[in-house]
MITOR-704792 format. One record per residue (C-alpha): residue in one letter; residue number from 0; x, y, z. Coordinates in steps of 0.001 Angstrom, whole numbers, plus 500000, padded with zeros to 6 digits. Layout:
N
code / pos / X / Y / Z
a / NUM / X / Y / Z;
...
***
This chain:
616
code / pos / X / Y / Z
m / 0 / 536610 / 346106 / 277945;
s / 1 / 533773 / 347732 / 278855;
k / 2 / 533727 / 351302 / 278504;
r / 3 / 533515 / 352404 / 282694;
i / 4 / 537109 / 350579 / 282687;
l / 5 / 538433 / 352429 / 279631;
k / 6 / 537189 / 355281 / 281172;
t / 7 / 538805 / 354739 / 284732;
r / 8 / 542068 / 354127 / 282446;
l / 9 / 541692 / 357619 / 280427;
n / 10 / 540787 / 359668 / 283883;
n / 11 / 544539 / 358291 / 285099;
f / 12 / 545611 / 359026 / 281644;
l / 13 / 544300 / 362718 / 281715;
p / 14 / 545612 / 363792 / 286087;
n / 15 / 544461 / 367627 / 284373;
f / 16 / 541317 / 366933 / 283668;
s / 17 / 540509 / 363856 / 286856;
s / 18 / 541337 / 367197 / 289295;
l / 19 / 539142 / 369412 / 287442;
p / 20 / 535612 / 370190 / 289952;
t / 21 / 533709 / 369297 / 286732;
i / 22 / 533897 / 367622 / 284226;
p / 23 / 534205 / 369654 / 280994;
n / 24 / 531862 / 370217 / 278844;
i / 25 / 532027 / 370220 / 274522;
t / 26 / 532150 / 373830 / 274700;
s / 27 / 535683 / 374045 / 277285;
c / 28 / 537038 / 370634 / 275076;
i / 29 / 536705 / 373140 / 271703;
t / 30 / 538409 / 376130 / 273311;
s / 31 / 540977 / 373812 / 274618;
l / 32 / 541501 / 372574 / 271419;
q / 33 / 542081 / 375887 / 269658;
s / 34 / 544366 / 376885 / 272617;
c / 35 / 546804 / 373710 / 271855;
a / 36 / 546114 / 374315 / 267870;
d / 37 / 547793 / 378163 / 268288;
q / 38 / 550793 / 376928 / 271326;
t / 39 / 551437 / 373220 / 268779;
n / 40 / 550956 / 371432 / 271809;
l / 41 / 550205 / 367944 / 269332;
q / 42 / 550464 / 366199 / 273315;
e / 43 / 547287 / 367652 / 274959;
g / 44 / 545678 / 367852 / 271839;
k / 45 / 545420 / 364160 / 271615;
k / 46 / 544767 / 363691 / 275500;
l / 47 / 542059 / 366100 / 274501;
h / 48 / 540857 / 364513 / 271394;
s / 49 / 540527 / 360794 / 273671;
y / 50 / 538965 / 362576 / 276124;
m / 51 / 536551 / 363567 / 274002;
l / 52 / 535929 / 360294 / 272524;
i / 53 / 535388 / 358614 / 275591;
n / 54 / 532629 / 360971 / 276643;
g / 55 / 530832 / 361105 / 273619;
f / 56 / 531826 / 365099 / 272359;
l / 57 / 532724 / 363877 / 268349;
s / 58 / 528644 / 364255 / 267418;
s / 59 / 529139 / 367951 / 266752;
p / 60 / 530302 / 369488 / 263087;
r / 61 / 532256 / 372348 / 264865;
s / 62 / 534289 / 369197 / 267592;
i / 63 / 534780 / 367668 / 264041;
t / 64 / 536557 / 370658 / 262625;
s / 65 / 538569 / 371941 / 265385;
l / 66 / 540457 / 368583 / 265935;
i / 67 / 541071 / 369012 / 262194;
n / 68 / 542620 / 372135 / 262514;
m / 69 / 544201 / 371618 / 265850;
y / 70 / 546117 / 368263 / 264349;
s / 71 / 546694 / 370207 / 260838;
k / 72 / 548298 / 373425 / 263078;
c / 73 / 550278 / 371082 / 265144;
n / 74 / 551909 / 369497 / 261709;
n / 75 / 549922 / 366206 / 262263;
i / 76 / 547880 / 366381 / 259154;
s / 77 / 548105 / 362458 / 258775;
d / 78 / 545461 / 362886 / 261848;
a / 79 / 544066 / 365686 / 260392;
f / 80 / 542400 / 363408 / 257654;
l / 81 / 541635 / 360098 / 259419;
v / 82 / 539693 / 362682 / 261825;
f / 83 / 538158 / 363703 / 258045;
t / 84 / 537396 / 360393 / 256631;
s / 85 / 536184 / 359168 / 260194;
s / 86 / 533443 / 361669 / 260469;
s / 87 / 529956 / 360908 / 259112;
h / 88 / 528611 / 363359 / 255875;
s / 89 / 526272 / 364645 / 258260;
q / 90 / 529033 / 365993 / 260135;
l / 91 / 531742 / 367197 / 257135;
n / 92 / 530207 / 370735 / 256853;
v / 93 / 531331 / 373502 / 254761;
f / 94 / 533886 / 374381 / 257643;
a / 95 / 535047 / 370646 / 257933;
y / 96 / 535929 / 371004 / 254769;
n / 97 / 537933 / 374033 / 255138;
a / 98 / 539842 / 372948 / 258181;
i / 99 / 541500 / 370309 / 256308;
i / 100 / 542105 / 372392 / 253042;
a / 101 / 543777 / 374736 / 255093;
g / 102 / 545358 / 372128 / 257134;
f / 103 / 547024 / 370609 / 253656;
i / 104 / 547892 / 373699 / 252082;
h / 105 / 549199 / 375038 / 256043;
n / 106 / 551401 / 371583 / 255445;
e / 107 / 552404 / 372724 / 251546;
m / 108 / 550049 / 369852 / 250114;
p / 109 / 548691 / 371408 / 247617;
e / 110 / 547281 / 368113 / 244940;
p / 111 / 545373 / 366410 / 248255;
a / 112 / 543947 / 370075 / 249232;
l / 113 / 542888 / 370114 / 245431;
q / 114 / 541335 / 366131 / 245829;
v / 115 / 539097 / 367164 / 248686;
y / 116 / 537991 / 370514 / 247545;
t / 117 / 536674 / 368082 / 244087;
k / 118 / 535230 / 365517 / 246584;
m / 119 / 533356 / 368974 / 248478;
r / 120 / 532189 / 369730 / 245141;
v / 121 / 530931 / 365839 / 244061;
a / 122 / 529559 / 366022 / 247818;
g / 123 / 527366 / 369267 / 247635;
v / 124 / 528822 / 371314 / 250082;
s / 125 / 528519 / 374623 / 249042;
m / 126 / 531682 / 377123 / 249363;
d / 127 / 532108 / 380513 / 251100;
k / 128 / 534605 / 383157 / 251209;
y / 129 / 537106 / 380631 / 253520;
t / 130 / 537623 / 378432 / 250904;
f / 131 / 537875 / 380202 / 248134;
p / 132 / 541640 / 381248 / 249247;
c / 133 / 543327 / 378242 / 250303;
v / 134 / 541696 / 376477 / 247199;
v / 135 / 543725 / 379316 / 244799;
k / 136 / 546851 / 378840 / 246746;
a / 137 / 546868 / 375605 / 245872;
l / 138 / 545941 / 375860 / 242705;
s / 139 / 549050 / 378370 / 241554;
s / 140 / 550669 / 376115 / 243384;
c / 141 / 550527 / 373384 / 241145;
g / 142 / 550847 / 375171 / 238433;
d / 143 / 547387 / 374962 / 237463;
v / 144 / 545907 / 377949 / 235076;
a / 145 / 542774 / 376563 / 233698;
g / 146 / 541325 / 375315 / 237393;
l / 147 / 542673 / 379091 / 238615;
k / 148 / 540607 / 380175 / 235998;
i / 149 / 537747 / 377818 / 236887;
v / 150 / 537586 / 378651 / 240633;
h / 151 / 537949 / 382734 / 239516;
g / 152 / 534316 / 382063 / 237837;
l / 153 / 532544 / 380353 / 241001;
v / 154 / 534065 / 382996 / 243110;
f / 155 / 531047 / 385635 / 241119;
k / 156 / 528978 / 382723 / 240963;
f / 157 / 529447 / 382199 / 244757;
g / 158 / 529357 / 386930 / 245228;
v / 159 / 532247 / 386395 / 246842;
d / 160 / 534493 / 388613 / 243930;
h / 161 / 534210 / 391691 / 246698;
d / 162 / 535982 / 390123 / 249667;
l / 163 / 539372 / 391508 / 250540;
f / 164 / 540509 / 388232 / 250972;
v / 165 / 539224 / 386398 / 248064;
g / 166 / 540451 / 388820 / 245593;
s / 167 / 544377 / 389423 / 247177;
a / 168 / 544252 / 384874 / 247073;
v / 169 / 542905 / 385523 / 243460;
v / 170 / 545723 / 388958 / 242719;
d / 171 / 548434 / 386761 / 244625;
g / 172 / 547689 / 383675 / 242267;
y / 173 / 547612 / 385048 / 238782;
f / 174 / 551017 / 386700 / 239763;
k / 175 / 552202 / 383260 / 240870;
l / 176 / 551351 / 381781 / 238005;
g / 177 / 553211 / 384613 / 235485;
l / 178 / 549618 / 386053 / 234546;
m / 179 / 550659 / 389778 / 234738;
e / 180 / 547095 / 390844 / 232709;
d / 181 / 544572 / 389032 / 234905;
a / 182 / 546310 / 390027 / 238497;
h / 183 / 546169 / 393356 / 237216;
k / 184 / 542493 / 393404 / 235800;
v / 185 / 541398 / 391155 / 239404;
f / 186 / 543341 / 394525 / 241938;
d / 187 / 541971 / 397637 / 239651;
e / 188 / 538070 / 395788 / 239640;
m / 189 / 538261 / 395293 / 243263;
p / 190 / 535440 / 398591 / 244470;
d / 191 / 537718 / 398845 / 247643;
r / 192 / 541348 / 397733 / 247995;
d / 193 / 542323 / 397803 / 252107;
v / 194 / 546383 / 397652 / 252972;
v / 195 / 545875 / 393550 / 252884;
l / 196 / 545970 / 393861 / 249051;
w / 197 / 548213 / 396292 / 248079;
n / 198 / 550234 / 394195 / 250694;
a / 199 / 549654 / 391902 / 248470;
m / 200 / 551112 / 393908 / 245425;
i / 201 / 554408 / 394788 / 246340;
n / 202 / 554862 / 391101 / 247959;
r / 203 / 554356 / 389712 / 244400;
y / 204 / 556186 / 392861 / 242692;
a / 205 / 559153 / 392008 / 244986;
q / 206 / 559202 / 388649 / 244230;
i / 207 / 559572 / 388517 / 240657;
g / 208 / 561810 / 391696 / 240516;
e / 209 / 559638 / 394809 / 239406;
h / 210 / 560701 / 396707 / 241990;
n / 211 / 559799 / 400176 / 240553;
s / 212 / 556478 / 398763 / 240329;
a / 213 / 556608 / 397482 / 244324;
l / 214 / 557632 / 401354 / 244778;
e / 215 / 554856 / 402601 / 242775;
c / 216 / 552092 / 400280 / 244920;
l / 217 / 553540 / 402385 / 248070;
h / 218 / 552827 / 405673 / 246249;
r / 219 / 549635 / 404718 / 245868;
l / 220 / 548326 / 403040 / 248585;
r / 221 / 549670 / 406042 / 250995;
t / 222 / 547698 / 408576 / 248589;
g / 223 / 544878 / 405969 / 248491;
g / 224 / 544420 / 406827 / 252542;
n / 225 / 545692 / 403834 / 253383;
v / 226 / 547976 / 403539 / 256189;
p / 227 / 551020 / 401502 / 255634;
s / 228 / 551301 / 398291 / 257844;
s / 229 / 554471 / 396346 / 259327;
f / 230 / 554281 / 393958 / 256047;
t / 231 / 553978 / 396159 / 254226;
v / 232 / 557113 / 398087 / 255956;
t / 233 / 559008 / 394396 / 255418;
g / 234 / 557762 / 393816 / 251332;
i / 235 / 559083 / 397639 / 250737;
l / 236 / 562051 / 396820 / 253264;
s / 237 / 562694 / 393370 / 250254;
v / 238 / 562829 / 395994 / 247341;
l / 239 / 565151 / 398405 / 248972;
t / 240 / 567315 / 395714 / 249499;
m / 241 / 567376 / 394468 / 246603;
k / 242 / 568449 / 397266 / 245100;
g / 243 / 570809 / 398453 / 247425;
d / 244 / 568417 / 401509 / 248306;
l / 245 / 569816 / 402140 / 251810;
d / 246 / 569219 / 406080 / 251907;
n / 247 / 565281 / 405390 / 251596;
g / 248 / 566222 / 402399 / 253591;
k / 249 / 566903 / 404562 / 256256;
s / 250 / 563739 / 405973 / 255156;
i / 251 / 561126 / 403596 / 255934;
h / 252 / 563524 / 402778 / 258963;
g / 253 / 561945 / 405821 / 260237;
f / 254 / 558743 / 405333 / 259241;
a / 255 / 558487 / 402301 / 261648;
t / 256 / 559765 / 404145 / 263792;
k / 257 / 557194 / 406820 / 264345;
m / 258 / 554226 / 403918 / 263632;
g / 259 / 555992 / 401858 / 266033;
y / 260 / 556454 / 398516 / 263758;
s / 261 / 560575 / 398915 / 264232;
s / 262 / 559822 / 396655 / 267622;
g / 263 / 558794 / 393578 / 265631;
i / 264 / 560525 / 390440 / 265038;
a / 265 / 560286 / 390476 / 260931;
v / 266 / 560374 / 394381 / 260979;
c / 267 / 563754 / 393841 / 262550;
n / 268 / 565009 / 391094 / 260299;
a / 269 / 563529 / 392443 / 257216;
l / 270 / 565794 / 395638 / 259045;
i / 271 / 568899 / 393779 / 258985;
d / 272 / 569256 / 392042 / 256009;
m / 273 / 568511 / 395764 / 254112;
y / 274 / 571368 / 397130 / 256193;
g / 275 / 573475 / 394187 / 256082;
k / 276 / 573485 / 393777 / 252345;
c / 277 / 573511 / 397653 / 251500;
k / 278 / 577349 / 397127 / 253441;
s / 279 / 576294 / 399382 / 256827;
f / 280 / 576862 / 396604 / 258583;
l / 281 / 577156 / 398838 / 262345;
d / 282 / 573310 / 399606 / 262033;
a / 283 / 572545 / 395659 / 261507;
l / 284 / 574497 / 395070 / 264746;
d / 285 / 572769 / 397764 / 266615;
i / 286 / 569148 / 396608 / 265305;
f / 287 / 570215 / 393710 / 265984;
e / 288 / 571723 / 393879 / 270046;
g / 289 / 568655 / 396207 / 270779;
m / 290 / 565886 / 393356 / 269673;
e / 291 / 564988 / 392632 / 272848;
i / 292 / 563311 / 389304 / 271905;
k / 293 / 565370 / 387385 / 268902;
d / 294 / 564047 / 384279 / 266696;
i / 295 / 566214 / 382272 / 264341;
y / 296 / 565994 / 384615 / 261548;
s / 297 / 567257 / 387325 / 263871;
w / 298 / 570381 / 384913 / 264371;
n / 299 / 571048 / 383316 / 261161;
s / 300 / 570891 / 388016 / 259577;
i / 301 / 573342 / 388914 / 261195;
m / 302 / 575695 / 385757 / 261417;
g / 303 / 575394 / 386387 / 257541;
v / 304 / 575708 / 390283 / 257845;
h / 305 / 579397 / 389502 / 258804;
q / 306 / 579897 / 386624 / 256765;
q / 307 / 579074 / 388810 / 253730;
s / 308 / 581427 / 391458 / 255697;
g / 309 / 584338 / 388891 / 255858;
d / 310 / 583724 / 389227 / 259587;
h / 311 / 584532 / 385047 / 259974;
e / 312 / 585855 / 385584 / 263612;
e / 313 / 583077 / 387747 / 264935;
t / 314 / 580538 / 384727 / 262489;
l / 315 / 581800 / 382523 / 264828;
n / 316 / 581546 / 383809 / 267977;
l / 317 / 577855 / 385105 / 267288;
f / 318 / 577472 / 381145 / 266462;
r / 319 / 579205 / 380528 / 270235;
r / 320 / 576406 / 383299 / 271514;
m / 321 / 573631 / 381602 / 270080;
l / 322 / 574311 / 378124 / 271457;
h / 323 / 575249 / 379493 / 274974;
d / 324 / 571134 / 381194 / 274585;
r / 325 / 569537 / 377627 / 274419;
t / 326 / 566584 / 379437 / 273554;
f / 327 / 567311 / 378776 / 269225;
c / 328 / 568380 / 375297 / 267772;
p / 329 / 570595 / 376486 / 264723;
d / 330 / 568722 / 374513 / 261741;
l / 331 / 570004 / 374156 / 257880;
v / 332 / 570463 / 378038 / 257201;
t / 333 / 572597 / 378176 / 260398;
f / 334 / 574709 / 376064 / 259291;
t / 335 / 575193 / 376552 / 255499;
t / 336 / 576772 / 380103 / 256700;
v / 337 / 578531 / 379410 / 259739;
l / 338 / 580501 / 377052 / 257702;
p / 339 / 582162 / 379119 / 255093;
a / 340 / 583203 / 381093 / 257783;
c / 341 / 585463 / 378090 / 259726;
s / 342 / 586603 / 377628 / 255714;
h / 343 / 587651 / 381110 / 255591;
l / 344 / 589349 / 380802 / 258457;
a / 345 / 590816 / 377439 / 258197;
a / 346 / 589194 / 376064 / 261556;
l / 347 / 589099 / 372199 / 261294;
r / 348 / 588000 / 371980 / 265225;
h / 349 / 584885 / 374346 / 264678;
g / 350 / 584149 / 372483 / 261271;
k / 351 / 584638 / 369381 / 262856;
q / 352 / 582010 / 369788 / 266325;
i / 353 / 579920 / 371505 / 263982;
h / 354 / 579614 / 368561 / 261681;
g / 355 / 579307 / 366044 / 264746;
y / 356 / 576456 / 368121 / 266242;
m / 357 / 574558 / 368340 / 263142;
i / 358 / 575065 / 364235 / 262983;
t / 359 / 574021 / 363792 / 266921;
n / 360 / 571096 / 366275 / 266013;
n / 361 / 569825 / 364632 / 262842;
l / 362 / 570001 / 367485 / 260832;
g / 363 / 571875 / 367183 / 257160;
k / 364 / 570779 / 364489 / 255661;
e / 365 / 572616 / 362592 / 252452;
d / 366 / 570713 / 363952 / 250527;
d / 367 / 570904 / 367571 / 251690;
t / 368 / 573495 / 368615 / 248529;
r / 369 / 573843 / 371964 / 249752;
i / 370 / 574591 / 372100 / 253336;
n / 371 / 577225 / 368766 / 252146;
n / 372 / 578497 / 371004 / 250065;
a / 373 / 579092 / 373591 / 252796;
l / 374 / 580450 / 370833 / 254304;
m / 375 / 582739 / 369058 / 251593;
d / 376 / 584260 / 373028 / 251275;
m / 377 / 584832 / 373528 / 254411;
y / 378 / 586965 / 370375 / 255365;
g / 379 / 588820 / 370695 / 251883;
k / 380 / 589759 / 374416 / 253342;
c / 381 / 590969 / 373098 / 256114;
g / 382 / 593145 / 370579 / 254251;
s / 383 / 591682 / 367621 / 255325;
m / 384 / 590695 / 365765 / 252716;
e / 385 / 589471 / 362108 / 253567;
e / 386 / 587036 / 363682 / 255098;
a / 387 / 586059 / 366040 / 252268;
q / 388 / 586000 / 362919 / 250242;
m / 389 / 584271 / 360938 / 252793;
v / 390 / 581355 / 363484 / 252986;
f / 391 / 581455 / 363398 / 249005;
n / 392 / 581107 / 359562 / 248568;
h / 393 / 578191 / 359671 / 251404;
m / 394 / 576348 / 362028 / 249578;
g / 395 / 572578 / 360685 / 248275;
s / 396 / 572735 / 363359 / 245573;
k / 397 / 575479 / 365555 / 243440;
d / 398 / 575903 / 368035 / 241522;
s / 399 / 578373 / 370339 / 239768;
a / 400 / 579418 / 372101 / 242602;
s / 401 / 580043 / 368821 / 244837;
w / 402 / 582426 / 367368 / 242116;
n / 403 / 583983 / 371525 / 241694;
i / 404 / 584338 / 371472 / 245474;
m / 405 / 586459 / 368371 / 245380;
i / 406 / 588414 / 369221 / 241986;
n / 407 / 589169 / 372250 / 243544;
s / 408 / 590349 / 371021 / 246874;
y / 409 / 592590 / 368534 / 245535;
a / 410 / 594119 / 371129 / 243144;
m / 411 / 594442 / 373897 / 246281;
h / 412 / 596849 / 371136 / 248593;
g / 413 / 599164 / 370534 / 245459;
f / 414 / 597079 / 366342 / 244475;
g / 415 / 596781 / 366908 / 240886;
h / 416 / 596639 / 363131 / 240287;
e / 417 / 593714 / 363191 / 243000;
a / 418 / 591882 / 366166 / 240825;
l / 419 / 592193 / 364849 / 237684;
d / 420 / 591151 / 361593 / 238543;
v / 421 / 587441 / 362976 / 240204;
f / 422 / 587413 / 364932 / 237215;
r / 423 / 587655 / 362407 / 234652;
k / 424 / 584885 / 360586 / 237019;
m / 425 / 582854 / 363741 / 236925;
c / 426 / 582684 / 363696 / 233189;
e / 427 / 581228 / 359809 / 233348;
t / 428 / 578261 / 362160 / 234496;
d / 429 / 575245 / 363303 / 232920;
l / 430 / 576171 / 366370 / 235093;
k / 431 / 577056 / 369642 / 232844;
l / 432 / 580905 / 370687 / 233071;
d / 433 / 581516 / 374409 / 233683;
e / 434 / 583786 / 377269 / 234081;
v / 435 / 584763 / 376843 / 237342;
t / 436 / 585211 / 372852 / 236517;
f / 437 / 587815 / 373825 / 234524;
v / 438 / 589613 / 376290 / 236935;
g / 439 / 590438 / 373334 / 239328;
v / 440 / 591282 / 370763 / 236543;
l / 441 / 593854 / 373923 / 235535;
s / 442 / 594827 / 374983 / 239298;
a / 443 / 595327 / 371580 / 239733;
c / 444 / 597703 / 371445 / 236578;
c / 445 / 599307 / 374087 / 237599;
h / 446 / 600155 / 373084 / 241471;
a / 447 / 601681 / 369511 / 239963;
g / 448 / 603273 / 370998 / 237571;
l / 449 / 601343 / 369005 / 234899;
l / 450 / 602491 / 371383 / 231865;
n / 451 / 601408 / 368942 / 229196;
q / 452 / 597951 / 368304 / 230722;
g / 453 / 597774 / 371730 / 231806;
r / 454 / 598083 / 373062 / 228256;
e / 455 / 595419 / 369956 / 226901;
f / 456 / 592876 / 371519 / 228870;
l / 457 / 592989 / 374819 / 227958;
a / 458 / 592957 / 374046 / 224343;
q / 459 / 590151 / 371217 / 224663;
m / 460 / 587904 / 373540 / 226536;
e / 461 / 586557 / 375263 / 223867;
l / 462 / 586926 / 372512 / 220774;
k / 463 / 585880 / 369788 / 222943;
y / 464 / 583715 / 370718 / 225962;
k / 465 / 582195 / 374242 / 223902;
i / 466 / 583307 / 375990 / 226912;
v / 467 / 585183 / 379949 / 226241;
p / 468 / 587951 / 380233 / 228216;
t / 469 / 588157 / 382900 / 230640;
v / 470 / 591048 / 384980 / 231934;
e / 471 / 590519 / 382950 / 235288;
h / 472 / 591379 / 380231 / 233435;
y / 473 / 594738 / 382081 / 231263;
t / 474 / 595599 / 383529 / 235139;
c / 475 / 595992 / 379375 / 235922;
v / 476 / 597951 / 377927 / 232741;
i / 477 / 600125 / 381874 / 232973;
d / 478 / 600528 / 380767 / 236691;
m / 479 / 601714 / 376660 / 235438;
l / 480 / 604518 / 378401 / 232641;
g / 481 / 605421 / 380578 / 235005;
r / 482 / 606380 / 378458 / 237834;
a / 483 / 607827 / 375609 / 236218;
g / 484 / 610037 / 379047 / 234521;
l / 485 / 609114 / 379340 / 231319;
l / 486 / 608266 / 382469 / 231351;
d / 487 / 608830 / 383829 / 227988;
q / 488 / 605755 / 382019 / 227079;
a / 489 / 603659 / 382772 / 229954;
y / 490 / 604663 / 386889 / 228401;
e / 491 / 603939 / 385261 / 224975;
l / 492 / 600536 / 383411 / 226409;
l / 493 / 599738 / 387140 / 228066;
s / 494 / 600430 / 388975 / 225263;
v / 495 / 598677 / 386709 / 222736;
m / 496 / 595340 / 386012 / 224826;
p / 497 / 591591 / 386137 / 223305;
v / 498 / 590232 / 388192 / 227139;
r / 499 / 591995 / 391330 / 228902;
p / 500 / 594554 / 390770 / 231116;
n / 501 / 593100 / 391928 / 234722;
s / 502 / 595350 / 392846 / 237824;
v / 503 / 595187 / 389236 / 238811;
v / 504 / 596961 / 387716 / 235840;
w / 505 / 599936 / 390426 / 235664;
r / 506 / 600417 / 390321 / 239370;
a / 507 / 600366 / 385942 / 239570;
f / 508 / 603002 / 386804 / 236290;
l / 509 / 605155 / 389075 / 238131;
a / 510 / 605205 / 386848 / 240998;
a / 511 / 606222 / 384206 / 238983;
c / 512 / 609067 / 386910 / 237508;
h / 513 / 610082 / 387476 / 241420;
l / 514 / 610786 / 383630 / 241680;
h / 515 / 613096 / 383085 / 238920;
g / 516 / 614499 / 386264 / 239166;
d / 517 / 614008 / 387841 / 236457;
a / 518 / 613355 / 391619 / 236542;
k / 519 / 613464 / 392854 / 233086;
l / 520 / 610219 / 391225 / 232708;
a / 521 / 608573 / 392239 / 236079;
e / 522 / 608921 / 395546 / 235863;
i / 523 / 606581 / 395393 / 232883;
a / 524 / 603959 / 392877 / 234932;
a / 525 / 604407 / 395669 / 237768;
r / 526 / 604061 / 398495 / 235549;
n / 527 / 600824 / 396671 / 234174;
v / 528 / 599135 / 395900 / 237976;
i / 529 / 599953 / 398873 / 239017;
d / 530 / 597788 / 400350 / 236213;
l / 531 / 595178 / 398320 / 237054;
e / 532 / 595088 / 398506 / 240506;
p / 533 / 597397 / 401137 / 241878;
e / 534 / 596380 / 401252 / 245431;
h / 535 / 597131 / 396976 / 246175;
c / 536 / 600006 / 396720 / 247579;
g / 537 / 600899 / 393517 / 246742;
s / 538 / 602495 / 395112 / 243305;
y / 539 / 604921 / 397285 / 245237;
v / 540 / 606130 / 394523 / 247647;
l / 541 / 606708 / 391586 / 245167;
m / 542 / 608524 / 394506 / 242748;
s / 543 / 610827 / 395690 / 245500;
n / 544 / 611555 / 392180 / 246876;
v / 545 / 612406 / 391275 / 242621;
y / 546 / 615463 / 395058 / 243264;
g / 547 / 615826 / 393269 / 246631;
t / 548 / 617499 / 390327 / 245639;
m / 549 / 619529 / 392036 / 242932;
g / 550 / 620607 / 393896 / 244425;
r / 551 / 619668 / 397176 / 242953;
y / 552 / 618622 / 399527 / 246345;
e / 553 / 618419 / 402133 / 244415;
e / 554 / 615119 / 400866 / 242847;
v / 555 / 614247 / 400085 / 246159;
c / 556 / 614058 / 403176 / 247305;
d / 557 / 612271 / 404473 / 244405;
v / 558 / 609316 / 402130 / 244956;
r / 559 / 608588 / 402764 / 248167;
f / 560 / 609416 / 406618 / 247183;
n / 561 / 606139 / 405932 / 244922;
m / 562 / 604502 / 404388 / 247966;
r / 563 / 604462 / 406887 / 250320;
q / 564 / 603531 / 408545 / 246876;
q / 565 / 600485 / 406649 / 246043;
n / 566 / 599475 / 406585 / 250115;
v / 567 / 600037 / 402442 / 249736;
k / 568 / 601022 / 400599 / 252571;
k / 569 / 601435 / 397373 / 253149;
t / 570 / 599272 / 395071 / 254788;
p / 571 / 600088 / 393819 / 258365;
g / 572 / 601207 / 390039 / 258027;
c / 573 / 598508 / 388653 / 260862;
s / 574 / 598249 / 384499 / 261697;
w / 575 / 595258 / 382866 / 263840;
i / 576 / 595340 / 380038 / 265918;
e / 577 / 592333 / 377856 / 266695;
f / 578 / 591243 / 377492 / 270598;
g / 579 / 588054 / 375569 / 271744;
d / 580 / 586677 / 379052 / 273347;
g / 581 / 587428 / 380496 / 269392;
v / 582 / 589787 / 381883 / 267240;
h / 583 / 592602 / 384198 / 268204;
v / 584 / 593710 / 386487 / 265788;
f / 585 / 597465 / 388073 / 265626;
g / 586 / 598870 / 391040 / 263564;
s / 587 / 602411 / 391530 / 263239;
r / 588 / 603535 / 394014 / 265974;
d / 589 / 600392 / 392986 / 267619;
q / 590 / 600780 / 394835 / 271188;
v / 591 / 596761 / 394943 / 271772;
h / 592 / 596601 / 391944 / 274252;
f / 593 / 597089 / 391819 / 278132;
d / 594 / 599803 / 390325 / 278325;
e / 595 / 601730 / 391620 / 275354;
d / 596 / 605347 / 392054 / 277432;
l / 597 / 605005 / 388286 / 278812;
i / 598 / 604213 / 387359 / 275170;
y / 599 / 607317 / 388965 / 273504;
s / 600 / 609355 / 387995 / 276273;
e / 601 / 608694 / 384424 / 275722;
l / 602 / 609414 / 385177 / 271381;
g / 603 / 612732 / 386806 / 272250;
l / 604 / 613701 / 383751 / 274181;
l / 605 / 612495 / 381537 / 271502;
y / 606 / 614957 / 383886 / 269379;
a / 607 / 618131 / 383150 / 271536;
t / 608 / 617823 / 379524 / 271670;
m / 609 / 616872 / 378706 / 267940;
g / 610 / 620154 / 380962 / 267510;
l / 611 / 622580 / 379145 / 269973;
c / 612 / 621039 / 376148 / 268026;
k / 613 / 621533 / 377261 / 264739;
a / 614 / 625124 / 378110 / 265923;
a / 615 / 625779 / 374944 / 267468;
***
């Protein structure tokens, strides 16, 4: 095919160029390539590449470097490397090498970056201050301590040891490899320390849990005359979040507002996370609602805050708002936040819709253990064991949590034999059994009335499986004995178990006493559980019901009097029903619905009809 014909076809392919009054020159092409890189516009970038190829604009090293940069920033590293390897030696200067090394780092491929760096050294291309930060990051990502120290020596040889960005990279690399003394030495020897270098120290201290050292860095930064940047704020907020320090978090919020940082997305996201994890949920919501621009992290953070606070209905409402907004698509973090909300509300319809969305949009691969575990847990807690088993069967990779979820799900719904069958299959794998595994196994025996198996598993835990039983395991067995009416045996085990009984195990025993009408043992259980948890209403209610069943109404009055004295109120019962527009919660004697009169009128009619049917 002739060059003239190829050029004609290319002009047809590039209407934006053919419509211009003059043909773009090499400078305008390079500028456009940079724009494509900034906007990750791969399609336009490829058109520019084709145009430059036909018009002979690829002989310049600047063109090669710009193309490598564009493809790398557009996450098309294979084409970036193809441009690099197809270029002649004269076109590959230090800028081209820096671009491809940075491209591999940008695409989280440190090993190929180091291979190009080796080629660069062999080719005799001199490195500059832009080469070293990328190479250091690649070496630290690969865990190459010896290589990092060699490159650190080259930093001195090339005279860039006082460059702040090179110094920051070396400090960060040593921190990442756990070489604290080396990191401190490099930091202390830097003649100038700007806010970028201080930020590197603060963020690394935050990541390794050295919270006080991070705060000390902030103090030294400010006393040294440096002004904290927005990156400083986000780093310190992460420290305060991990410390649960709400007061200082509010102070940093005030500083960010004063400096004009509080409108930035990254700072707002950090504030949402800080307020949420410090249990200041309304403040977190205020930050979110006040954001003019939100990103996917903003939505995930605020949904996580509501999920953490137990407000599962609002978690789902926020998820629907996010979908309705159509600005961002949910990612796997979104689903691992929203699916537990469906689990707690038994919102099977919503859970299935989310699963369907994931399949349609090719999210959540079979080897993504975390998201599959969340799906399986949702189906299990919603009682849809067929779907839970289907997800389990199709998982490419299973961990201990995967098996534990299946065991606990079958146990929860009374499928004891199925739970034990999953347990036996788990024992055939190389995965280690843990405490959660045996909570599921003992719970399965409890709900299915498998007394002998339950006793045997408790006895074998420490001897055969080297797992020391905890109070949760004893609670399962005591509950199992109590349900079977073996109250004396349950009380004996409760009295001799090597761990101290908590309110949960006493309450399980109290429920068994109520079930079988044993007031004497119920009184013992009630005294213990009230001593341990005097503010919990359930124990008073159970004891009152025991007395009421036996006709001991004076004792019923005494229990209710004690509740009033302790200011303990029974938590109102509630139900929820799932509709297409969300999960609707209805409390006992609820009077907040706008159709309240109509609802209670229909209920009255329903009760009357039921009474007539019963009389007939």
